C-alpha positions, 0 to 999 in steps of 0.5 A: 334788515336784521331782526334785532331780536337775534341779539337781545338777552334772554329770560328763561321764564319758570314755574316754582314753588317758593316761600309756600306760593306758586311764583314766576321765576325769572333766570337770566345772565347778568344785565343791570338794564333788564334788573333796572325794569324789573325793580320798577315793576310792583310785587318783584323779589330776589331770591339768594337760594333760587338765584333769580327774580320772582313774583306771584304767578299769574298770567297778567303778571307775565303779560306785564313783564313781557310789555315791560321787557319788549324791546330789551330782552327776549323770552323762553318758557320752561316746560314747568309754565304749562304744568299745574303745581300743587303745594304740599301742606304741612304734616300734622304734627305727631301725637303718640303716648308716652308708653309707644315713645319708649317703645319706638326708642327700643326699637330705634336702639334694636335697630342700631344693634343690628348695625343697620345704617344711620339712613335705614335706622331714620327711615324705619323710625319714620314709618314706625313713628307715623304708623303709631300716630295713625293707630293712636289709642290701639295697644300695640300688643293688639295690632294686626295685619289690617292696621297695616293695610289700612295705614297703607290705604289712609296714608301711603296712597294718598301722600302718593309715595312710591312703590320703593317706599312701600317697600321699605314700609314693609320692611319696617314693620317686618323688623318691628315684629322680629323686635316686638313678637307680642303684637299680632301682625304676621310676618309672612303675611306682610307682602311688599308690591313688586319692584317698578321696573323704570329705566333711569333718566340719562344725559347725553355726553353733549347735555353733560358738557352743556350742564358743566359749561352752564354751571358758572359757580366754580364750586358748583361746577366742581361738584357736578364735575365729581359726581359725573366723573366718578359716578358718585352717589350724592352721600359718597360726594358729601362724605368725601374727604381730601385726604382720600383723593390721590392725584398721583395714581388718579384714584378715590378711595370711597370709604364706607359707602352703601352696604358699609364697602370702601372701593377704589374709583378714577379720578379723570385726568381731565376733571383735576386742573378743575378741582386743583383750580376749586380747592385753591380758591375755596380751601376746603380743609376736610371734606372735598366740599364744605358749608360754612365753618367747614360743615358738611355741604348739603344735598338740597343745595346741590340739587338747587343749584343743579335744577338751575343749571338745568334750566340755563342749558335748556335741558328739559329731563327731570335730572338729579344728583343720581342722574349723573351717576346713571349717566356715567354707567351708561356712557361707559358701557357705550365706550365698550367698558366690560359689565363687571368693571362698571359693577365694580366701579358703581359699588354695586353688590349685585350684577343685576343692579348693573344690568339695568344700564344695558337697556338704556344703552344706545350702542348695540341699539343703534346697529338695529336697523328699523324695518322701514329703513330696510324696507326703503333700501331694499326698493330704492337698490331696484328703483334708484332714479325713484324720488318718491322713495324718500318719505320727504317727497310729495306723493 
């Protein structure tokens, strides 16, 4: 007899933080019968941003749901179901004296005069403002290296900031010392922690295709395909203007990207029909992707629908928009493209930055045989009829 569960629609269960609570999120393809049953259950609400039904997370709610839908749907559990989630509390409001506020304003003006990017200025402003809030009434002129160390110990470590964020803090304070030399902070003794040598997360080519296929919304699919096919940073995608896309030459001009550099990247031939379909349907006027009233699209929206698509595609890695850029670079390398060209396409200032992809590319690694394979091959040549040489056999 045929198992009926194989024909039932699937509901993916996830644990998410939404509206300041840990929620049980249900993701499934549109099914009116399932929706009617969920509506009869107490406590469920529809979320437009999550594109799914949700309720407060509890084992009891999972049991009740499965009982109500036992003959209507089958269930898949996302790994997040088994993980604990902490709800981050809102930051306390900064309390900074008017005098120190004026110093911060002058510091920001100093950074802009040094022609730092808007993003860098905003980041350094945040660090210095948090530092001033921490030191409270300590006169700026009396600040010393121990104050910086205590700020890191009492604020940075409890908030679990990354090593790269820690390094940015030190850079911000070194520049503050240059701007305000009267303080007692010794710049040379401000040391940055060593960089983390973490390998980037990379999706396989098959996972990329699955991800795009599971992204049903035309606009969302066009965004993800553009990021991957051109290896764009999310800021480059958001700032990309239609006039910088040259379909005839199959090129995209990335203007004023990281490090104030322009570069040309390839417009994938297979992406052009999808792009034309998207542009014809949504009629963006200035930017490739636009929000309401022709404004720039938000990075948060892209992260949100990318997360949903990964859930539907059953991709359980931690995937961000930058993961698509990492995957683009790794796949180019695996296809035999020279590292120098990849550096140019990615817009890296230093070849050392691009070299990290040599550690995640599997092209050359697959040529290396494990000692176990070599040992079994060697023995099988001399004992061709001995089935016990196969690891799958019974010993």
